[in-house]
C-alpha positions in Angstrom: -0.1 -0.1 -0.1 1.2 3.5 -1.0 1.3 5.9 2.1 3.4 8.4 0.6 0.4 10.8 0.5 -0.7 10.3 4.4 0.9 11.7 7.5 1.8 10.0 10.3 -1.2 9.1 13.1 -1.1 11.6 15.6 0.3 14.3 13.0 -0.9 17.3 11.7 0.3 19.2 8.6 1.9 22.5 9.1 -0.4 25.1 8.5 -0.2 26.6 4.8 1.4 29.9 4.5 -0.8 32.2 3.1 0.8 33.7 -0.1 0.2 37.2 -1.6 0.4 37.7 -5.2 3.7 39.9 -4.8 5.4 36.8 -2.7 4.5 34.3 -6.0 5.7 36.8 -8.2 9.1 37.5 -6.3 9.6 33.5 -6.2 8.6 32.8 -9.5 10.9 35.5 -10.7 13.8 34.3 -8.8 13.2 31.0 -10.1 13.1 32.5 -13.6 15.8 34.3 -13.5 17.7 31.5 -12.5 16.4 29.3 -15.3 17.6 32.4 -18.0 20.9 32.3 -16.7 21.0 28.6 -17.2 19.6 28.1 -20.7 21.9 31.5 -21.6 25.0 29.4 -20.4 23.6 26.0 -22.3 22.6 27.9 -25.7 26.0 30.5 -25.8 27.7 27.3 -27.1 25.7 26.9 -30.2 25.4 30.4 -30.7 29.3 31.0 -30.7 30.1 27.6 -32.2 30.7 29.1 -35.4 33.8 31.0 -34.0 35.1 28.7 -31.7 34.9 25.1 -33.7 38.2 25.8 -35.2 40.1 26.5 -32.0 39.1 23.4 -30.6 39.6 21.1 -33.4 42.1 20.6 -36.0 41.8 22.8 -39.6 39.3 21.0 -41.7 36.0 22.1 -43.6 33.6 24.1 -41.8 31.1 21.9 -42.0 33.5 18.9 -40.9 34.5 21.4 -37.4 30.4 22.3 -36.7 29.7 18.4 -36.9 32.4 18.0 -34.4 30.8 20.6 -32.0 27.6 19.7 -33.0 28.8 16.2 -32.0 29.8 17.5 -28.5 26.5 19.4 -28.2 24.9 16.1 -28.5 27.1 14.5 -26.0 26.1 17.1 -23.2 22.8 16.0 -23.8 23.7 12.6 -22.9 23.9 13.8 -19.1 20.6 15.5 -19.1 18.7 12.4 -18.1 21.3 11.8 -15.3 20.6 15.2 -14.4 17.0 14.8 -14.7 17.2 11.5 -12.3 19.6 12.8 -9.2 18.2 16.4 -9.2 14.9 15.0 -9.5 15.2 12.9 -6.7 16.9 15.6 -4.6 14.0 17.7 -5.4 11.5 15.5 -4.3 13.6 14.8 -1.2 15.0 18.1 0.1 13.1 20.4 -1.8 12.9 22.3 -5.1 14.5 25.3 -3.9 17.7 23.2 -2.7 17.8 21.4 -6.2 17.5 24.6 -8.2 20.4 26.3 -6.5 22.6 23.3 -7.0 21.9 23.3 -10.8 23.0 27.0 -11.5 26.1 26.5 -9.5 27.1 23.0 -11.7 26.6 25.5 -14.7 28.9 28.0 -13.4 31.5 25.6 -13.4 30.9 24.4 -16.9 31.1 27.9 -18.3 34.2 28.6 -16.5 36.0 25.6 -18.0 35.0 26.6 -21.8 36.2 30.2 -21.1 39.7 29.2 -19.7 40.6 26.0 -22.0 43.4 26.7 -24.2 42.9 25.6 -28.1 43.8 22.7 -29.8 47.3 24.1 -31.1 48.2 24.7 -27.7 47.2 21.7 -25.7 46.3 19.1 -28.5 43.6 16.6 -27.8 43.2 17.6 -24.5 41.1 20.8 -25.9 38.6 19.1 -27.3 38.5 16.5 -23.9 37.8 19.6 -21.5 35.1 20.7 -23.8 33.5 17.5 -23.5 33.9 17.8 -19.5 32.3 21.3 -19.5 29.5 20.1 -21.6 28.7 17.1 -19.5 28.8 19.3 -16.4 26.3 21.6 -18.2 24.3 18.6 -19.4 23.8 17.8 -15.9 22.9 20.9 -14.7 20.5 21.7 -17.5 18.7 18.1 -17.1 18.0 18.7 -13.4 16.8 22.6 -14.2 14.4 21.6 -16.4 11.9 19.2 -14.1 12.7 21.1 -11.2 12.1 24.5 -12.5 8.9 23.0 -14.3 7.7 21.6 -10.8 8.3 24.9 -8.8 6.4 27.4 -11.4 3.8 24.9 -11.4 3.4 24.5 -7.8 4.0 28.0 -7.0 1.2 29.5 -9.5 -2.4 29.4 -8.8 -4.7 26.7 -10.3 -6.7 29.8 -12.5 -3.2 30.9 -14.1 -1.1 28.1 -13.8 -0.5 27.9 -17.7 0.4 31.3 -17.8 2.7 31.5 -15.0 4.4 28.0 -16.1 4.7 29.6 -20.0 7.7 31.6 -18.1 10.1 28.6 -18.1 10.1 28.9 -21.9 10.4 32.7 -21.8 13.4 32.5 -19.7 14.6 29.7 -21.7 14.3 31.4 -24.7 15.3 34.9 -23.3 18.6 32.9 -22.6 19.1 31.9 -26.0 18.3 35.3 -27.0 20.8 37.1 -24.6 23.2 34.6 -26.1 22.7 35.7 -29.5 22.3 39.4 -28.5 26.1 39.0 -27.0 27.0 37.4 -30.2 25.7 40.5 -32.0 27.3 43.1 -29.8 30.5 41.2 -30.0 30.1 41.2 -33.9 29.9 44.9 -34.1 32.3 45.5 -31.5 34.9 43.3 -32.6 37.0 42.0 -36.0 36.2 38.9 -37.1 39.6 37.8 -36.7 39.7 38.7 -32.7 36.3 36.9 -32.4 38.0 33.8 -33.9 41.2 34.3 -31.7 39.5 35.5 -28.2 36.3 37.3 -28.1 34.1 34.2 -28.2 35.3 33.6 -24.6 33.6 36.7 -23.5 30.2 35.2 -23.4 31.7 31.9 -21.2 32.9 34.6 -18.6 29.0 36.3 -18.5 27.5 33.5 -17.9 29.7 32.0 -15.2 29.6 35.5 -13.5 25.7 35.7 -14.1 25.2 32.3 -12.2 26.6 33.5 -9.3 24.1 36.1 -9.3 21.3 33.8 -9.9 22.7 31.8 -7.1 22.3 34.6 -4.8 18.9 35.3 -6.1 17.3 31.6 -5.6 18.7 31.6 -1.8 15.7 34.1 -1.3 12.7 31.9 -3.0 10.1 30.2 -0.8 9.6 26.9 -1.0 6.5 25.5 -2.7 3.3 24.5 -0.6 3.0 21.4 -2.3 6.6 20.2 -1.1 6.3 21.6 2.4 2.9 19.9 2.9 4.3 16.7 1.6 7.9 16.5 3.4 6.4 15.4 6.6 4.9 12.0 4.8 6.8 8.7 5.2 8.2 7.8 1.8 9.1 4.6 0.0 11.9 4.6 -2.8 11.0 7.4 -5.1 12.0 5.3 -8.3 9.4 2.3 -7.0 6.8 5.2 -6.7 7.8 6.7 -10.3 7.2 3.0 -11.8 3.8 2.8 -10.5 2.9 5.3 -13.3 4.3 4.1 -16.4 1.4 5.6 -18.5 2.2 9.2 -17.3 6.0 8.5 -18.1 5.1 7.3 -21.6 2.6 10.5 -22.0 5.8 12.8 -21.2 8.2 10.8 -23.6 5.3 11.0 -26.5 4.4 14.6 -26.1 8.0 16.0 -25.9 9.4 14.1 -28.8 7.9 16.1 -31.8 7.9 19.4 -29.8 11.4 19.2 -28.6 12.8 18.2 -32.4 10.8 21.1 -33.7 12.1 23.7 -31.1 15.7 23.0 -31.6 15.4 22.8 -35.2 14.0 26.4 -35.5 16.2 27.5 -32.9 19.5 26.4 -32.2 20.2 25.0 -35.5 18.8 27.2 -38.0 21.2 29.9 -36.9 24.1 27.3 -38.8 21.2 26.4 -41.2 20.8 29.9 -42.5 24.6 30.2 -43.0 25.8 26.5 -44.0 22.5 25.9 -46.5 20.9 29.1 -47.3 23.9 31.1 -47.8 23.3 34.0 -45.3 26.2 35.7 -43.9 26.9 35.0 -39.9 25.8 38.6 -39.1 22.5 38.3 -40.9 21.7 34.6 -39.6 22.2 35.9 -36.2 20.0 39.0 -36.9 17.3 36.6 -38.0 17.4 34.3 -35.3 17.5 36.7 -32.6 14.3 38.8 -34.0 12.3 35.7 -34.4 13.2 34.5 -31.2 12.2 38.2 -29.2 8.5 37.5 -30.8 8.6 33.6 -30.0 9.3 34.7 -26.2 6.6 37.1 -26.4 4.1 34.5 -27.5 4.7 32.1 -24.5 2.5 34.0 -21.8 -0.2 34.5 -24.3 -0.8 31.4 -25.5 -0.1 30.0 -21.9 -2.6 32.1 -20.9 -5.3 30.8 -23.4 -4.5 27.3 -22.2 -6.1 28.3 -18.8 -9.2 29.4 -20.7 -9.7 26.4 -23.5 -7.6 23.8 -22.0 -4.1 22.2 -22.8 -5.1 19.6 -25.0 -6.6 21.7 -27.9 -3.6 23.7 -28.4 -1.3 20.6 -28.4 -3.5 19.4 -31.1 -3.0 22.6 -32.9 0.8 22.1 -33.1 0.7 18.3 -33.8 -1.6 19.1 -36.7 0.2 22.5 -38.1 3.4 20.8 -37.4 2.8 17.8 -39.4 1.5 19.4 -42.7 3.6 22.5 -42.4 7.5 21.5 -41.5 8.2 20.3 -45.3 6.7 23.0 -47.0 8.1 25.6 -44.9 12.0 24.2 -44.8 11.6 23.4 -48.6 10.9 26.6 -49.1 13.6 28.4 -46.7 16.3 26.3 -48.6 15.8 28.5 -51.5 14.9 32.0 -49.9 17.0 34.7 -50.8 15.7 37.7 -48.8 16.0 38.6 -45.3 12.6 39.3 -44.8 11.1 36.1 -46.6 13.6 33.8 -43.9 12.4 36.0 -41.0 8.6 35.5 -41.9 9.1 31.7 -42.7 10.8 31.1 -39.5 8.3 33.3 -37.6 5.6 31.1 -39.1 7.1 27.8 -37.8 7.9 29.1 -34.5 4.3 30.3 -33.9 3.4 26.8 -34.6 5.8 25.4 -32.4 4.7 27.7 -29.5 1.5 25.6 -29.3 4.1 23.0 -27.3 6.6 25.0 -25.9 4.2 27.6 -23.8 2.2 24.9 -22.1 4.5 21.5 -22.1 6.0 22.2 -18.6 2.6 22.6 -16.9 1.0 19.7 -18.5 4.0 17.4 -17.5 3.5 18.9 -14.1 0.1 18.2 -13.7 0.6 14.4 -14.7 2.5 13.5 -11.5 1.6 13.6 -7.6 4.1 15.9 -5.4 6.2 13.2 -4.0 7.4 12.3 -7.5 6.5 15.5 -9.6 10.2 16.6 -10.1 11.4 13.2 -10.8 8.5 12.4 -13.0 8.9 15.6 -15.1 12.6 15.5 -15.3 13.6 12.2 -16.3 11.6 11.0 -19.0 11.9 14.5 -20.4 15.5 14.6 -20.0 15.8 11.1 -22.0 13.3 12.3 -24.7 15.2 15.8 -25.3 18.4 13.8 -25.3 17.5 11.4 -28.0 15.7 13.8 -30.0 16.5 17.6 -29.3 20.1 16.6 -28.4 20.9 15.0 -32.0 18.9 17.6 -33.9 21.8 19.6 -35.3 24.0 16.4 -35.7 21.3 14.5 -37.8 20.9 17.7 -39.6 24.2 18.1 -40.7 24.6 14.2 -41.4 21.8 14.3 -44.1 23.4 17.5 -45.4 26.8 15.7 -45.8 25.4 12.7 -47.6 23.4 15.1 -49.9 19.9 13.9 -48.7 19.0 17.0 -46.5 15.6 17.0 -47.3 15.5 13.8 -45.3 15.7 15.7 -42.4 12.6 17.7 -43.1 10.5 14.3 -43.1 12.3 13.3 -40.2 11.1 16.2 -38.2 7.6 15.7 -39.5 7.5 11.7 -38.5 8.5 13.0 -35.1 5.7 15.4 -34.8 3.2 12.9 -36.2 4.0 10.4 -33.5 3.4 13.3 -30.7 0.0 14.1 -32.4 -1.2 10.7 -31.5 -0.6 11.2 -28.2 -2.2 14.4 -27.8 -5.2 12.9 -29.5 -5.8 10.6 -26.9 -4.2 11.9 -23.7 -6.5 13.5 -21.2 -6.6 17.3 -20.9 -4.5 17.8 -17.7 -5.9 21.1 -16.8 -9.2 19.0 -16.0 -7.3 16.2 -14.6 -4.6 18.0 -12.8 -2.6 15.8 -10.1 -1.6 19.2 -8.4 -5.1 19.8 -7.1 -5.5 16.5 -5.3 -2.4 16.6 -3.4 
C-alpha cells in the first residue's frame, strides 16, 4: 500500500502559509532569472560554435568542424537524463529550492571551464576533451533544471493562472538563448572577425559564469512551494519505485515531448547554422534573423499559456501537432531556396508560432500528470531522456543528412516525429481538467 500521501497518526500538516500575489511573483521571478541564466550558458555554446569550432579541433572544412561541435553538443545531452534523475530525486526529497540552487552552481563551473580552456594548437587532444567535460557538467545541470523549475513554477502558481505562469519557463529559456544571440551581435559589432575567432568567443562564457553567481544569490531568497512543504512530513518509499507505478504518465511525457523538442531545436539552435551553411546568409544576417524571431517567439509564450487556462491544454497541443505535421516540409523546403532577409524571417516566424503550441504549455502539462512526491523526478527524467535522443541530436542528424546529400530527409524526419506526438495529444486527457496538483 502506498502511504506516501498520508501523515503519521497523531501528526498534522503544518498550516499552509498564505501567499500574496507579490510573494508568488517574487519567488517565480527568482526562479525564472536563474532559469534564464542556465539556458543562456547552455545556448552560448550553440550561438558561438561558428567561431570557436576551429579553436578546439584540427583545421578542416567548416562543415566538419561544425559536425564535431554538434557532436559535443549532443554529448552534453547524454548527461541530461542523469541530471533529471539525480536532481529530480534531490528536489523531491530535499526541496525544489535546494535542487535549483545546485543546478545553477554546476552550470557556473561548466562555463568557466570552456572560457579558460586553451585551443587545440596549444594543448592538442586535451582541448576537445576538456570541452566535453564542460558540456557534461552543463548537461547535468540543465537536465536537473528543467524538471525542477517546471515543478516549482507549476506548484507556485494559482490554479486559475497555472498555464500563464508556467509558460515563463520557456520565456526565460528563450530569453537565455536571445541574450546569447544579443551578446554575439554586440561582439560582432565591436570586434573584428579575427578577434572573435581568437579570443572574443570566450567573453560570453565568462559573462555566463558571473551571472550564475548572481542567480545563485537570488535563488537563496526563494520560498519553498506549498505542495512540497505539505508532503515533506509524510513517510516515503523509494521514489523510483513510486515512479514506476506511473508508466502511462511516463510514456505520455516521452510522447508529447518527442516532436515538440525536435521542432524547437530545429527552428532555434540549428536554424542559425542552417541559414549560413545551407541557405547562404552571412553570419551577421543569420544571427539577426534568429534574434528577431526568438524575441517574438518569447513574447508568444505567456499569451498561449494564458489561453490554455481558458480553453484547456489539449486543444493547443493538437493544433501544434496538426500544423507541425502538415507545414514542416513546405516551410523548410521553401526556406532552403529563400534569398531575402524578410523572407527567411517570416518563414521561421511562422514555424515558431506553430511550435509555441508545444513550448508554452509543455511544462505545466507534465507537472499536472504526477503527484507531489515524484513530480520533479517524473517530469525531469523522461523529459531529459527524450530531449537527449531527439533534441540533442537534431543538429547532428541535420548536418549528417546534408553531408550525404539528402538534406530533405531531415525535413521528413522532423515531420514524422511531430506526427507521433500528435497521436499522444489526441488520446491523452486534458491535464487542466485532470490535474494531480489539485489532488495533493
